[in-house]
N, C-alpha and C positions, 0 to 999 in steps of 0.2 A: 725357578726356585724363589720363594718369598724371601725378602730380607728379614733379618732377625727381628727388626722392629715391627714387622707385620704379622708375626706369629701370634695367633689367638687360639686358645684351647686349653686342654687339660692333659697333663703328663702324669702317667701312673708310675710312681717310683717305689721300689722295694727298699725301704730305709734299713740301713745297717744299725746294729747295736752300738751304743757308745757315742752317738751323735744326737744333736737336737733336731727338731723339725726345721728350725731357722737355719741350721747348717745346710740342710738340703736345699732350702730356698736360695741361699748364697751360692751354692755350687751350680744350681740351675741358671742363675743370673749370669755367671761366668760362662757356662757352657753355651748359652744362647745369646750372649752379649746383649742382654736386655734387662731393664730395671723393673718392669711391671710384672712381678711374680709374687704369688701368695700361696698359702697352703690351707687345706681343709681338714680340721680336726687334728690337734696336736698329739704326737706320739712321744711318750717319755723317752729319755735317752736309752734306758734299758730295753725298750721294745723295738721290734723289727716289723717289717711288713708294709702294707699298702699305705702310701701317703699320696693324696691327690694334690698335685701342684697345678695351680691355675696361672695362665700366662696371657698377657695382653687383655683383650676384652673378656677373657675367661674369668678374670678376677671379679667381674660383675655378677657372676652366678655362684660365687664362693659360699655365701650364706645358704643358698638353696642346697648346694651339695653337702654342706656341713650338717644340715638338718636330717640327713638320711640315716637309716639304721646301720649298725656296724656288726661285723662278726670277728671274733677273736679266738685264737687257740692259746692256752696258757698252762702254766704249771704253778701250783701253789705248794708251799712247804709248811706243813703243820708244826706247831711247837715253838715257833719263834715269831715275835712281834717286832716290827721295826718302826722307827719314827716316820718313815716315808711310805710305809705299808708295802714296800717292795725291797728287792735284794740290794738296791743302791743305798738303803738307809742304815742307820745304826740300830743294832738290836737293843730293844728297851725292856724285853721280858722273854722268858722261856719257861716252858712247862713240858713235862713228859707227855708223849703221845700214846694214847691208849691204842689197843689193838681193835680199832673201830671196824664194825661189820659194814658190808656194802649197804645194808639197809639203813644204818645210822648215817652214813655219808649221803646217801640218796635223800634222806629226810632233811638234812641240813641244807642241801642245795635247793630242795623243793620250797623251802621257806623264802627263798630269794628268786621267785619266778613270778611272772605277771607284773602287776603294778605294786610298787612299794616306794618308800622314801629312803634316800641314801644321803648320809652326811659326808660332804667332800673332805678329803684329808687336808691337814694343815700345809703339807708340802704340795702345793698346787698353785696354778697361775691365777686362781680366782682372787679378785681384789677386795680389800677391806679399806674403805676411805682412800681409795686410789693406790694402795700399796699391795703388791702381790703377797698372798699368804706365805709363800715359801721364803720371802725375805723376813717376815716376822718370825717364822719358825727358826731361821738361822740365828735370830737374836734370842732364842729361847722362849719366845712368847707363844701363847696359845689363845685364840679368840673364838667366840661362838660362831659357828657356821650355819647358815640356813640350809636345812635339809632340802634335797632336790627330789622331785617326783620323777621316777625312772621306770623303765619297763624292760623286762627280760622276756623276749618272744620264744626263745628256745635255749635249752642247755643240754649238754651231754657230758657225762663222766667217761672219759676215754680210757683211763688207766689208773689203777690204785696200786702204789708201791710205797706204802707208808715209810717215812713221813710225807711223801710227795703224792699229789693228785694231779693228773692231766685232765683238762676239761676244754670244752668249746662252749661259747656263749654268743647268742645273737641279742643285741641290746639297742636301746634308744640312744639318741644324741645326749651328750653330757654325762654318760655313764662312766664311772671309774672302776675299772676291772681290779685294780689293786685294793680298792675299798671292798669290793665284792669278795675277794679272797680273805681280807681281814675279817669281814663280818661273818663269813662262814666259819672261820677259825674260832671266832668268839662264840658262835652258837655251839660248836663242838666242845668248847670249854678248855681248849689248849692253845688257842691263838694260831695265827698263820700270817704269812706274807706271800706276795707274788714273786715267784722266783724267775719266771720268764714269761714273755708275752709276744704274740705275733698277730697283727691285724691281717686277716685274710680277705675280708670284703668290706666295701663301703657302698651302700646302696646297690646298684647293679654292677659296680666295678669290682673286679677280682684281681688279686695280687699275681695270679698266674700270667706270665708274659710281661709283667711290669719291668721297666728298665732298672738295672741295679745302680747303686751309687758309683761303683767302679766304672761302669759303662758311661755314666753321666760325666764323670771326670775325664775319661779318655777321649770323649767326643768322636769325630769332629762335629762341628756345629750342624752340618747337613744331616748327619746320622741321627743326632739327638732330635732335631726338628722333625725328622720323618716319623718319630715315635709319638709326636704330639697329636692327640685326638682333636679334630676340628670341632667347633661348636655344634654344627649340624649333626655330626656323628655322636657327640655327647647327648644331644637331644633325642636322637633315635634310640640310643641304648637305654635311656631313662624312660622311654615310652611317652615322652612329652609331646 
């Protein structure tokens, strides 16, 4: 059995709602009694699902893993706009929701497929002059944000039960799913926010079989360490 300090690799964690990605890093450090731990691709507190945790020498491939495409399953609620663009925010506007046809909803989603630019939300970790935007937002400030070039590879409308729409989206790095929901709501003319979100895939990694936060907390160290994918195994899975 390797000592904790010799563990190198990637741990697939199924993040619970109501916690930050940094919370998962802290729990992993305690579970494996090691300090060199990072994560790939922040999940908002509201979101659940796949979070890639890098350990030891695994932190050296963090940027590589973060650059890969992601898949999400989410629910948007039409008719209400929030300051964070998700259900954790304060409602800043509301409008009646028309009895949209499936064709109208399909057309709105189709406008956000392929290549397009997306303006990041104010409530985000992007920095302006070294200060995270969410801190400025808390002060009631709004600053210009540089639009980002993003790509949606695939999308699927899974269920429509107005005012809610369940969807699946496969997207590029740096994509904000809450902004996606917000923008589709704007296109429909009634506004929308992201009610729930789950990351199901990141690159070749799938949330199925990922360790839960409860399992991570419960340990013991040997059981958690056994779930860490070795760097050669990660390389093989990625086809590298």
